[in-house]
C-alpha positions in Angstrom: 42.2 -2.4 27.5 40.6 -2.6 24.0 37.5 -1.5 22.4 35.9 -5.0 22.3 36.8 -5.7 26.1 35.3 -2.2 26.8 32.2 -2.9 25.2 31.5 -6.3 26.8 32.3 -4.9 30.0 30.1 -1.9 29.6 26.9 -4.1 28.5 27.7 -6.3 31.5 27.5 -3.1 33.7 24.2 -2.2 32.1 23.0 -5.3 32.7 23.7 -5.7 36.4 22.4 -2.3 37.2 19.5 -2.9 35.5 18.2 -5.8 37.5 19.6 -4.4 40.5 17.7 -1.0 40.0 14.6 -2.6 38.5 15.1 -0.9 35.0 15.7 -1.8 31.6 19.5 -1.8 30.1 18.8 0.9 27.8 17.6 3.0 30.7 20.9 2.3 32.0 22.4 2.9 28.7 21.0 6.1 28.1 21.5 7.4 31.6 25.5 6.3 31.7 26.2 7.8 28.4 24.3 10.9 29.7 26.7 11.0 32.7 29.7 10.4 30.5 29.0 13.0 28.4 28.3 15.9 31.4 31.4 14.7 32.8 33.5 15.9 29.6 31.8 18.9 29.4 29.5 18.2 26.3 26.2 18.4 28.1 24.9 20.0 31.4 22.0 19.1 33.4 20.8 16.8 30.6 16.8 15.7 31.5 15.9 11.8 30.7 12.3 11.6 29.4 11.7 8.9 26.7 8.9 10.1 24.6 7.2 8.4 21.5 4.2 9.3 19.8 2.6 8.7 16.6 1.6 11.8 14.8 -0.4 13.0 11.5 0.0 10.3 8.9 1.9 8.2 11.3 4.9 10.5 11.7 7.1 9.3 14.7 7.8 11.8 17.2 10.6 10.4 19.7 13.3 11.6 21.9 15.1 10.1 25.0 16.5 13.1 26.9 16.4 16.8 26.5 18.8 19.7 27.8 19.6 23.4 27.3 23.1 24.9 26.5 22.6 28.4 28.1 26.3 29.3 26.9 24.8 29.0 23.2 21.3 29.4 23.4 20.8 26.2 22.1 18.1 23.3 22.7 19.0 20.0 23.0 17.4 16.7 21.6 18.7 13.1 22.4 17.9 10.2 20.8 19.1 6.4 22.0 20.2 3.8 19.6 20.7 0.7 21.8 20.7 -2.8 21.3 21.3 -5.4 24.1 24.2 -7.2 22.4 27.2 -8.1 24.1 29.8 -10.0 21.6 28.8 -8.3 18.6 27.8 -4.9 17.7 25.3 -3.6 14.9 26.2 -1.0 12.2 24.8 2.5 12.8 24.1 3.6 9.1 23.2 6.8 7.1 19.6 5.3 6.9 19.3 4.9 10.9 20.8 8.1 11.3 18.2 10.3 9.5 15.4 8.1 11.0 16.4 8.8 14.5 17.0 12.5 13.5 13.8 13.2 11.8 11.9 11.6 14.8 13.6 14.5 17.1 13.0 17.1 14.5 9.2 15.9 14.0 8.5 16.5 18.0 9.9 19.8 17.6 8.0 20.8 14.5 4.7 19.6 16.3 5.6 21.2 19.4 5.7 24.7 17.5 3.4 24.2 14.6 1.1 22.0 15.5 -1.2 20.5 18.8 0.9 17.7 20.7 -2.6 17.4 22.8 -4.3 15.6 19.7 -2.1 12.6 20.0 -1.8 11.7 23.7 -3.8 11.9 27.0 -4.0 15.3 28.9 -1.7 13.5 31.6 1.3 13.0 29.3 4.5 14.7 30.4 5.1 15.0 26.4 2.5 17.8 26.2 4.2 20.1 28.9 7.9 19.3 27.8 5.9 20.7 24.4 4.8 23.8 25.9 8.2 24.6 27.4 9.8 24.1 24.2 7.3 26.2 22.5 7.6 29.0 25.1 11.2 29.1 25.0 11.6 29.1 21.5 8.9 31.8 21.2 7.0 33.4 18.1 9.7 35.2 16.4 13.9 35.7 16.3 13.7 38.6 18.4 11.7 37.1 21.6 13.3 33.9 21.6 15.7 31.9 24.0 16.7 29.3 21.7 19.3 30.4 18.9 20.3 26.8 17.7 19.1 23.3 17.9 21.4 20.3 18.7 20.7 16.8 18.2 22.7 14.2 20.1 22.4 10.3 18.9 23.9 7.9 21.4 24.3 4.6 20.1 26.3 1.4 21.5 26.6 0.4 17.3 29.6 1.0 15.4 29.5 4.1 12.9 29.2 2.6 9.2 32.4 3.8 7.2 29.5 4.8 4.8 28.7 7.7 6.9 30.8 10.4 5.4 28.7 13.7 6.5 25.9 14.6 9.3 25.3 18.1 8.6 21.8 19.3 8.5 19.9 22.2 6.9 18.7 24.9 9.4 15.3 24.0 11.1 13.2 27.0 12.3 15.6 29.6 10.7 18.1 28.4 13.5 21.4 26.5 12.7 21.1 22.6 13.2 24.0 20.7 14.8 23.9 16.7 14.8 26.4 14.8 16.9 26.9 11.2 17.2 28.6 9.2 20.3 29.1 5.9 20.0 31.3 3.7 22.5 34.1 3.7 20.5 33.8 7.6 20.6 33.4 7.6 24.4 36.1 4.9 24.8 38.5 7.1 22.8 37.7 10.0 25.1 38.6 8.4 28.1 41.6 6.8 26.9 42.9 10.2 25.8 42.1 11.5 29.2 41.0 14.7 27.4 37.9 16.3 26.0 37.8 16.5 22.1 39.9 19.2 20.8 38.2 21.7 18.5 40.9 22.4 15.5 40.5 24.4 12.4 42.2 26.4 9.6 41.0 29.8 9.4 40.4 29.4 5.4 37.5 27.1 6.5 35.5 30.2 7.5 36.5 32.4 4.5 39.2 33.9 6.5 42.9 34.3 5.0 44.3 34.4 8.6 44.6 36.6 11.4 46.8 39.9 11.8 49.0 39.6 14.6 52.0 40.9 16.8 54.0 38.8 18.9 55.4 39.9 22.3 58.7 39.5 23.4 58.2 37.7 26.7 62.0 36.4 27.1 63.4 33.1 27.0 62.3 31.7 30.2 58.6 31.9 29.1 56.7 28.9 28.8 54.3 29.9 26.3 54.2 32.7 23.7 51.6 36.0 23.5 50.1 37.7 20.8 48.0 40.6 20.0 45.8 40.4 17.1 43.0 41.6 14.9 40.1 39.7 14.2 37.4 39.4 11.9 33.7 39.7 13.6 32.5 37.5 10.7 35.2 35.0 11.4 34.5 34.9 15.1 30.7 34.9 14.5 30.9 31.6 12.1 33.3 29.5 14.2 30.9 30.1 17.3 28.1 29.1 15.3 29.7 25.8 14.2 31.4 25.1 17.8 29.0 26.9 20.2 29.8 26.5 23.9 32.8 24.2 23.1 34.8 27.4 22.6 33.8 28.5 26.0 34.8 25.3 28.1 37.7 27.3 29.8 35.5 30.5 30.2 34.1 30.9 33.7 31.1 33.0 32.7 29.4 31.7 29.7 27.3 34.3 27.4 23.6 33.7 28.9 21.6 36.3 26.9 21.7 39.9 25.6 19.4 41.5 28.4 22.3 43.0 30.3 23.9 46.7 29.6 27.2 45.2 28.2 25.5 43.0 26.0 22.7 45.5 24.8 25.6 47.9 23.9 27.6 45.3 21.9 24.5 44.6 20.2 23.6 48.2 19.3 27.3 48.8 17.7 26.8 45.7 15.4 23.6 47.0 14.2 24.2 50.7 13.8 28.1 51.1 13.5 30.1 48.0 12.9 33.1 50.2 11.8 33.5 51.4 15.6 33.1 47.7 17.3 37.1 47.7 17.4 37.2 50.8 19.2 34.5 50.5 21.4 34.9 46.7 22.5 37.1 45.8 25.1 38.2 42.7 22.7 38.2 38.9 23.6 41.0 36.9 25.7 42.0 33.4 24.0 44.2 30.4 25.0 45.3 27.8 22.6 47.6 24.9 22.8 49.0 25.9 19.5 48.6 27.9 16.2 50.0 27.9 12.8 51.2 30.4 10.2 50.8 31.4 6.8 53.6 30.6 4.3 54.9 34.4 4.7 54.5 34.3 8.5 52.3 37.4 8.5 49.0 35.7 9.7 47.8 32.9 12.0 45.8 30.7 9.8 45.6 27.6 12.1 44.1 27.2 15.7 44.2 23.8 18.3 42.0 23.8 21.1 41.1 27.4 20.9 39.5 28.6 24.1 37.5 31.9 24.4 38.1 32.8 28.2 37.0 36.3 28.3 34.7 37.6 25.7 32.0 35.0 25.6 29.2 37.9 25.6 31.4 39.7 22.3 31.5 36.4 20.4 27.7 35.0 21.0 26.4 38.7 20.4 28.3 38.6 16.8 26.9 34.9 16.3 23.1 36.0 17.4 23.5 39.2 15.2 24.0 36.8 12.2 21.3 34.3 13.3 18.6 36.9 13.9 19.8 39.1 10.4 20.5 42.1 12.4 24.0 42.6 10.8 22.3 44.9 8.1 25.4 46.9 7.5 27.5 43.8 7.2 30.5 42.8 9.2 33.1 43.7 6.5 34.4 46.6 8.5 33.8 44.9 11.9 36.9 43.8 13.8 37.5 42.6 17.2 40.9 42.9 19.3 42.1 40.0 20.5 44.8 39.0 23.1 46.0 35.3 22.4 48.2 32.9 24.6 49.6 30.1 23.2 50.7 27.0 25.5 52.8 25.1 22.8 51.4 21.8 23.5 51.0 19.8 20.4 50.7 16.0 21.7 48.4 14.1 24.1 49.3 15.5 27.9 50.3 13.4 30.7 47.9 13.7 33.6 50.5 16.4 35.4 50.7 18.5 31.9 47.1 18.5 32.0 47.0 19.9 35.6 49.5 22.3 34.6 47.5 23.3 31.4 44.5 23.7 33.5 46.1 25.8 36.1 47.6 28.1 33.6 44.3 28.6 31.8 42.4 29.3 35.2 45.1 32.0 36.2 44.7 33.6 32.7 41.0 33.6 32.9 40.9 34.8 36.8 42.7 37.9 35.7 41.3 38.7 32.2 37.7 38.4 34.0 38.7 41.1 36.6 36.6 43.9 34.8 33.6 41.8 36.1 34.4 40.3 39.7 34.4 36.5 39.6 34.2 34.7 42.9 36.7 31.9 43.9 33.7 29.6 43.7 33.7 30.1 40.0 37.3 28.3 39.9 36.2 25.5 42.9 37.0 22.6 40.7 40.6 23.3 41.6 40.6 23.7 45.2 42.9 21.7 47.4 39.8 20.2 49.1 39.5 18.0 46.3 43.0 16.6 46.9 42.2 16.3 50.4 39.1 14.1 49.7 40.9 12.2 47.0 43.8 11.4 49.3 41.1 10.5 51.9 39.5 8.3 49.6 42.5 6.3 48.7 43.4 6.0 52.5 40.0 5.1 54.3 38.8 1.6 53.5 35.3 0.5 54.0 34.1 -2.3 55.8 33.2 -5.4 54.2 29.8 -5.3 52.8 27.1 -7.4 50.7 28.7 -10.5 52.0 32.5 -9.9 50.5 35.2 -10.8 52.8 37.4 -7.9 51.7 37.5 -4.2 52.4 36.9 -1.8 49.5 37.3 2.0 48.9 35.3 4.8 47.8 37.3 6.2 44.6 36.8 9.9 44.7 37.3 11.2 41.3 39.1 14.7 41.3 39.7 14.5 37.5 37.2 13.5 34.8 37.5 9.5 34.1 40.6 8.9 36.7 38.5 5.6 37.8 38.7 4.4 33.9 42.3 5.7 33.3 43.7 4.0 36.6 42.6 1.0 34.6 43.5 1.1 30.8 47.2 0.1 31.0 46.4 -2.9 33.6 46.5 -6.7 32.5 43.0 -8.2 33.0 44.1 -10.1 36.3 45.1 -6.7 37.5 42.1 -5.0 36.2 39.8 -7.6 38.1 41.6 -6.8 41.3 41.5 -3.3 41.1 38.0 -3.4 40.3 37.2 -5.4 43.3 39.2 -2.9 45.6 37.4 -0.1 43.9 34.2 -1.0 42.7 32.3 1.1 39.7 29.6 1.9 42.0 31.7 3.2 44.6 33.2 6.1 42.3 32.2 9.3 43.5 32.5 12.4 41.2 33.0 15.5 42.9 29.6 17.1 41.3 28.0 14.1 43.0 29.6 14.7 46.2 28.2 18.5 46.1 24.8 17.0 45.0 24.6 14.8 48.3 26.1 16.9 51.0 23.9 19.8 49.7 21.0 17.7 50.0 21.5 16.7 54.0 22.6 20.5 54.4 18.7 21.1 53.4 19.3 22.9 50.1 17.2 20.6 47.8 16.1 23.7 45.6 19.8 24.3 44.7 20.5 20.6 44.2 17.4 20.3 41.6 19.4 23.2 39.7 21.9 22.3 37.1 25.0 20.4 38.3 27.3 23.4 37.8 24.8 25.8 39.6 24.7 23.4 42.7 28.6 22.7 42.4 29.0 26.6 42.7 26.6 26.9 45.8 28.5 24.2 47.4 31.6 25.7 46.9 30.7 28.7 48.8 30.1 25.9 51.8 33.7 24.7 51.3 35.4 27.8 50.8 34.2 29.0 54.2 35.0 25.5 55.9 38.3 25.2 54.1 39.8 29.0 55.4 37.8 28.5 59.1 38.7 25.0 60.0 41.0 23.1 57.4 41.1 20.4 59.8 37.3 19.4 59.7 38.1 17.9 56.3 39.2 14.6 57.9 37.9 11.0 57.9 35.0 11.8 59.7 34.0 14.2 56.9 34.8 12.0 54.1 32.9 9.0 55.8 29.8 11.2 56.3 30.2 12.6 52.4 30.2 8.6 51.6 27.0 7.8 53.6 25.1 10.7 52.4 25.9 9.4 48.9 24.8 5.9 49.8 21.6 7.4 51.3 20.8 9.3 48.1 21.4 6.4 45.7 19.7 3.6 47.7 16.6 6.1 48.2 16.7 6.7 44.4 16.5 2.7 43.5 13.3 2.5 45.9 11.5 5.3 44.8 12.0 3.7 41.3 10.8 0.4 42.3 7.9 1.8 44.4 4.2 1.0 43.2 3.1 4.4 43.5 6.2 6.0 41.3 5.2 6.2 37.5 7.8 5.4 34.4 9.4 8.6 33.8 8.3 10.6 36.9 10.5 13.3 38.9 12.9 11.0 41.0 15.4 13.6 40.4 13.5 16.1 42.7 11.7 13.6 44.8 15.1 12.1 46.6 16.9 15.4 47.5 13.3 16.9 48.7 12.6 13.7 50.7 16.2 13.6 52.3 16.4 17.4 52.9 12.7 17.4 54.5 13.9 14.4 57.0 16.9 16.2 57.9 14.7 19.3 59.2 12.4 17.0 60.8 15.1 15.4 63.3 15.0 17.2 66.8 17.9 19.5 67.4 20.0 17.4 69.7 20.1 14.5 67.7 21.2 13.5 64.2 21.2 10.1 61.8 23.2 7.3 62.8 26.0 7.8 60.6 28.1 5.4 61.9 25.7 2.5 61.3 25.6 3.6 57.9 29.2 3.5 57.3 29.8 0.3 59.1 27.0 -1.5 57.1 27.4 0.5 53.8 24.0 0.6 53.5 20.8 2.5 55.5 19.6 0.9 58.3 15.8 -0.5 58.0 14.2 2.4 60.4 15.7 5.1 58.3 15.0 3.5 54.7 11.6 2.8 55.5 10.9 6.6 57.1 12.5 7.8 53.8 10.6 5.6 51.4 7.2 6.9 53.2 8.3 10.1 53.4 8.8 10.0 49.6 5.3 9.6 48.5 4.3 12.4 50.7 7.1 14.5 48.4 5.6 13.4 45.5 2.3 14.7 46.0 3.3 17.8 47.3 5.3 18.6 44.2 2.9 17.7 41.8 0.6 19.8 43.6 2.9 22.9 43.5 3.7 22.3 39.8 -0.2 22.9 39.0 0.3 21.0 35.8 3.8 22.5 34.9 6.8 20.6 35.1 8.0 19.7 38.6 11.8 20.3 37.4 11.0 23.5 37.0 9.4 24.7 40.2 11.4 22.5 42.3 14.7 24.8 41.8 12.7 28.0 43.7 13.3 28.6 47.4 9.5 29.4 47.7 8.7 25.6 47.1 11.5 24.3 49.7 10.0 26.9 52.2 6.5 25.6 51.4 7.6 22.1 51.9 9.1 22.7 55.1 5.6 24.3 56.4 4.1 20.6 55.3 3.6 18.9 58.8 4.6 14.9 58.9 4.9 13.1 62.0 8.1 10.7 62.4 7.4 7.2 63.4 8.6 6.0 66.9 10.8 3.3 65.1 12.8 6.3 63.5 13.1 8.6 66.4 14.3 5.8 68.5 17.1 5.1 65.9 18.5 8.7 66.1 21.8 9.3 67.4 22.7 11.9 70.2 24.8 15.2 68.7 26.8 15.2 71.6 28.4 11.9 70.8 29.2 12.8 67.1 30.8 16.0 68.0 33.0 14.4 70.5 34.1 12.1 67.5 34.5 14.7 65.0 36.3 16.8 67.6 38.7 14.0 68.1 38.8 13.3 64.3 40.1 17.1 63.9 42.7 16.8 66.4 43.9 13.6 64.8 44.1 15.1 61.4 45.8 18.2 62.8 48.2 15.9 64.2 48.8 14.1 60.8 48.9 17.4 59.0 51.7 18.5 61.1 53.6 15.4 60.5 53.2 15.7 56.9 54.4 19.1 56.5 57.5 18.3 58.7 58.3 15.3 56.0 57.7 17.5 53.1 60.2 20.1 54.4 62.8 17.6 55.2 62.4 15.9 51.8 63.5 18.9 50.1 66.7 18.6 51.5 69.4 20.7 53.4 70.9 22.1 49.9 67.5 23.5 49.1 66.8 25.4 51.8 70.4 26.6 51.9 70.1 27.7 48.3 67.0 29.8 49.2 69.1 31.3 52.4 71.7 32.5 49.7 69.4 33.9 47.2 67.2 35.5 49.8 70.2 37.1 51.7 71.6 38.2 48.0 68.5 39.8 47.0 68.0 41.5 50.5 64.2 39.6 50.7 64.5 39.0 54.5 65.8 40.4 57.8 68.8 38.6 59.7 66.4 36.8 61.9 64.4 35.1 59.3 67.5 34.5 57.4 69.5 33.0 60.5 66.3 30.5 61.0 66.5 29.4 57.5 70.3 28.2 57.9 69.0 26.5 61.7 66.5 24.7 59.4 68.9 23.6 57.0 71.6 22.4 59.5 68.4 20.6 61.2 68.2 18.3 58.0 71.4 18.1 57.2 71.4 16.3 60.9 68.8 14.2 59.6 66.3 15.3 62.3 62.5 16.4 61.5 61.8 20.3 62.1 59.5 20.6 64.7 55.6 22.0 64.2 56.7 25.6 65.3 59.5 25.5 62.9 57.2 24.5 60.2 54.8 27.1 61.0 57.2 30.0 61.3 59.2 28.5 57.9 56.1 28.3 55.7 55.1 31.9 57.2 58.4 33.2 55.8 58.0 31.5 52.5 54.4 33.0 52.2 56.0 36.4 52.8 58.6 36.0 50.1 56.2 35.0 47.4 54.0 37.9 48.3 56.5 40.2 47.5 57.0 38.1 44.1 59.5 35.9 44.9 59.5 32.3 43.2 60.7 29.6 45.3 63.3 27.5 43.6 
C-alpha cells in the first residue's frame, strides 16, 4: 500500500464513521489520530475537547484535545488541522504551524495570567479546564506539577519542505516541545511496525562521550554489556529534549519528587553534587546499538536508548535544571550506568520485535527488583494475549448487517497488526481481507480491558487512564490464568466481543441522544451506565449474551434500558462533580459507591429478556471441557512435532549432566520411541514430560 492509497482509504473511513455515528469527519479525524498516538506510546489518556474562544484584541485561544504525561510532568495541548479532501492534500506551511501553536499557547496564557470567564459563559467547559490547568501549573516552580509543555499538531496535509525547524522558545519558564503528526508520519510508523526511534550523538548535548568498561560475556552472548560513567548534565539534557520517550521500556515512570528516594536524590543534587556517583544506585539502559569515538575510548552515539531503571534519577536531574536548583552546577556530578546493547541496526521482523521486547522486559524486571514490581506491570507480554489472538482467528462471527458471509473479530496482540497484515497485499486481496476482518471489528487489548472491566462493574477504574485500567485488569487475568486457564476459551472470547459491542453501540446512542451536549462526558457516562445496569440484574440472571453474539448487536430490550439509564447517569455525574470536571471525580471509588446507592427500577421488558445463569454456567462448563480437550491435543501434537531425535538429544544431555534420576531418563527415552513409532503421546505422558522439563529448567538447564 502506498501513501496516496492509505490517505484515500483513511478519509473514506472517517466519512463512513461520521455518518454512522452522527458526528463530523474532523471529530473522527481527531479521535482516530489520538487513538493511533496512544497505540504507539506517544500519548496516554488524551481527552478530546474542541475549544475556540476569541479573547482580548481578537486573539484566538483554541485547542482540540489535551493530556498529561506524568512520566515527565508535562501538560499536552493538541490542535487539529483537517481538510475533508480525499484526492489531493493541502500543504502544512510554517505560517499555519505558527498559527495553530499560537492559538494553543494563547489559551494557556489566558488560563494562567488572565480571566477566561470574561470571554465565555459560566457553563462553558473551557472555564473548568482553564481552572484545572492553573491549579496544576501552580503559582511557582516549587509548587507546580507541570515542568514542561508539549504541543501537538495533527494534520492530514502534507508537511511543506520549507519547514526546517519547529523548535520553540521556553514558555512560563518551562521548556516547550512542538510535535507535528501528519498522515505520512502515521503511515510510516505503522509500515515499519515500530515507534519512532530516538537516535543522537553525545556531542549534540555538549558531551564528548561516555567513559565505559566492556564486560566479557563470552562468544555465545547475543548482546554486549558495559559499565559507564555518565555526566549528570548530559543525562538531564537528553531528558529535557526527549522526555518520556526515553522511558517507554520503563515499568515505573517517574511521577513526582514527593517520595523519600526522590527527595534524597534532589538533596544530593542541590547540596553535594560531587557525592552523587557514590550515593546513587545509577541507571540501567538498553539500546539497539551504540557508536564509539575514533580512539574507541568513549561511547559517542546511541540508537533507541531506553532507561529501564533510573527514571527517578534522570527526571530529578532534569527537574533541578528547570527549577534552577543546581546552584553548584553539575560539572562534578556523575551517574553510574549499566548499559545493555542488543546490536540491532535495521528494521526488525515481527519475531525480532517480540524477542527484543522480551529481552527488555526481562532486564527491566531484574533491574527494578529494589522496588517490587508486580507481574501486572509486564502484562502486555502475558500468554493470555496469545490465547485471545488465537481464538480471534478461529472463532467466526455470524453474518450480520445483511452480509451473506461470516467475519472475525481481529484481536490485536501487538500494535498495528491489522494494518501490518494488509500492507503487502494486492488491492483485491486487501479488499477480501477487510471484508473478513472489518476495521470496526478490530479489538485492541486496552479496549478489551476497558469493556470487560466495565461489565465486571469497575467503572471508576475504566475512567482512569488506559494504562492504569489495563494494570487493574491484569490482576483479574493473572488470577484467572493461574487458577482456571481453561476458562479462557471460545465462550470467554465471545463474551468479550459482546462487551465491546455493547460499549461501542451505547457510545453511539449517547452521542446521538437529544439530551447529550456536544463535547459532553460520554467517556464516563458509558462505563458507569453499563456497570450500573450489571449491578441491578437479579442474582440468578444475566444478560442474553448468546443473542448479542448471534445478532452481532444489542437486542432492543437491552439497548432501550441502557439509553434510558444513561440519562440518569449523566445527571448523577454532573451533580457529583459540583461544578468541577466529571472526568476527575468519575475516577474515585466513592463516586461509584454513591451511584450504586441510587435507586433505579428496571423495566419489565428488560427483566423478561434476562437469561438464567444456570444455563450460562452449563455452557461455560462445556466450553471449559472442550477447551481443555483441545489444549491436551495441541500439547501432544507440539511434543510430537519436535521429533524423536530432539527428545533423544535431551535424554543424552540430561544423562551426561546428571540432571535427572533414572526413572525420568527412562521415561524420556520411551517418549522418543513412541514418537519414532509415529504415535502421539497421551495426555498423561505429556503432563509428566512437561513437569520434567520444568524441573530441569528450574535448575538452570536450557532446553535445546
